[in-house]
C-alpha angles and dihedrals in degrees: 000000000000116000127219127208130189122212116220138171143128123269116299092011094128104263098127094045089049090050092050093049092044092052091050093045097053094040100044096043090197096138138031110289128176094210129052129204110270101175137302143217129205137049108347091182089058093049092050092046096055093041091053091049089052094049093049096047094250124140106271104240113245117230110258113240110255093027107110112221104161110176131185122189121194115215135191127201105235093209104040102023091233114153133211142164125225111208118202104194114211086325094224109111090214086081089068093039091055089049088064096040102041098026090227135114137173120271089229090059092050090053093051094048092046089056097042126114096206146348133242103205120190125212121173122229088216092091101158090124090064093052104050117156118236089256091053092045092050090050090049092052093043095247114155125174115239097015116111115234122244126230126225094283092051097255119134116253129210122223115223106210114147094193092054093044092051094047094050091229119143108252118241109264120208126203121194117357119261113271133197087248085069092065113123114255091247092058092050092050092051091049092052092048092047090049088063089065098056140059133318086034119072108260112228141115111287135195110230127185110205109214114201101199127200086038090164087076091058099039095092090057090075091225131135115237089254092053091046091054092049091048102041103027105028094158091059091042093051093045092054093045095049093044099052089132089064099035135036101195141186126185129221134181112218133184106185094171098032096188135069102245091212090061104086094188092052092048091050089051093049092047089062093061112118091232126030089219089067087075090069114094123187127176120194144148093293098046134272138299144124102284105114091185096068094098089052090049089054091049091049091051093070112124126215 
């Protein structure tokens, strides 16, 4: 039986770079790869464009929100003959962001997820947004000490707080109101995962491969991907552990680009590799290597 997988993740979580590297890997066949190309559907021009950007050390262009670029890639296990299809729905991560914020999703996406046999979920190791200092958070929300807030028509307002006035302390001043867009990335991820276990999605146990992208940023921490998730995204880690009835999960660290494109010396070194696919680094439960398809092999190995 053919298996179907859906690829998910918030904006800038590494989905498009992964897709570019995967397309190069299965087309170029310049390194050992467990899965082979078994057909595709979608925009071939787009696939070739992002793969060429990846090969030439250019920034892989992100998919603009609102521009539909649904891509499906058929894959065949070269040892077992098992087949599967990885579906990248409307690649732009804003689709999943809006699902959390607006509490809406397309009926076509519901149909795809309800028929899937597993999920490839991307989380970036660049987690600075989830660890803002109070000063950074205040700046993000427009909070500035000593500046009176404005009301809706732009006029300054005065806070009446007798305790504050008597103490001589400067009252807290708030800028724009908090919005759902301000939710930490961890909270959004847990919301997306929990949505999969309620209507309108089909409720069943799913296999999910957590892909921690930009793994080169975490490599120096001497952590496994599982340890990194527990340390840096404890809410996501705890959700997966306490919902093992809903999700059978595995965790991978992946660096599809491997080098900082702003580092000329690093790019020059990577360009001298005999095969571009050697830039790919993936760390999983059975070690590390260059085969970007290993998480999909794990998803395809599910038994009835």
